[in-house]
N, C-alpha and C positions, 0 to 999 in steps of 0.2 A: 169974830166965825161974821161971816155973810151971810145976808140973810136968803130968803126962800125966792126973794122978789128979785134981789140982786143975782143971786145964781143966773133966775129964770130971764131976764135979762143980757146976761153973760152969753143965755145961750142958743136967745133969740138971736143977738147981732152977729155971731158965729154961723147961723142956719141961714142968716140973711147974706154976708157976706162968703159963705159956700155956695146958693144959690149965681148970688151977682159974679162969680167965679166960673161957673159951671155955665152961665149964659152966656160969656164973653167967652169962653174957650168953645162951642156950638157953633155960637157969630163965626170964629174962624173957621172954623173944623167943616164949616158949607162955604164958605168964601174959597178953598181949599180946593172941595169942592168941585163948585161949579168952573173952576179953574181947571181942575182936570177934565170935565165934562168938555168946555170948550175947548180946551186940547186934542182931546181925541175924537171929537166931531171937526176939527181943523185936518186931524191925520187923517182921516175916514175920508176929507174932501181929496182930500192931494191926491190921495192912492187909488182913488175914482179915477183924477185927471193922471194921473199916470197909465194906469188900467186902459184908460181911452186911446190916450199915444200910445200903447203898446200895437193895441189894435189896428189903429190905420197905417201904424209903420209897419206892420204882419201882413196887412192886408197888402197895400202899397209892394212892396215885394214878391208878393204872390202874384196877384198883377203881372209885372212887373218878367217874370219867371213864365209865367203863363203864354205870354204873349211871345218869349221866348221860343218855347216848346210845343209852341202850334204850327209852328212849320212841320214838325215829324209826326205823318200820317199813325207813324207805328207804336207812338207813344199816348197812351189812356191815362188822363189826369184824374187826376183825385180829387177830394173835396177838399177847398179851402182851409185855411187854418182854423184849430179850434183851440182854447186854451185848455192846457195842460193841466192837469189836477196836483200833478207834483212839481211842479214848476216853482223855483225860489222867488216871493217878490227883494227879496234882497240883493238877488245877481241878475234883477231886469236890463239892465242897462248891460250888462254882460250878453244876456240873453240878447240883445237888439244890435251888437255890435260885431257879434257873430252872423247876421246877415248878411251882412257886404261881402266878405269874404266867401260864403257860401253861394250867393249868387254865379261871383265872379264865377267860379267852381263850374258854375253851372252854363254858363257863359262860353267859358271856355269848352268844356266839352262838347255842347253845341257848335260850336267853331270846327273844330276838330275833325267834325264827325263827315263833312266835306258835303258836296255843292249836290251828288245824287244820296245822301242817304239824308237830305233837310227836302226832299221833293214828296 
């Protein structure tokens, strides 16, 4: 039969071991969370860079389109491009790739008007 003192030592030992395991788990989890936060911050920074690039590219194409239709006095230009709330971030490259063919269509249309319509 074990004495009360031995039982107490056993319980204290188990509590100490549990506390050490809990501390180790908390440290691992804190490191995991730090890594997740760092990854999220990097993703946000990359998204901001993509956004800035997209804005620059869209404004570039808009300025070229404005220049093309500026010789059409009967055509009134709208305001420049603005971000679309319903656009999908995953399709960003697709949207940008669609700009060139649309711009080329505009150029072809303006050229097909003939010189009288462009005056």
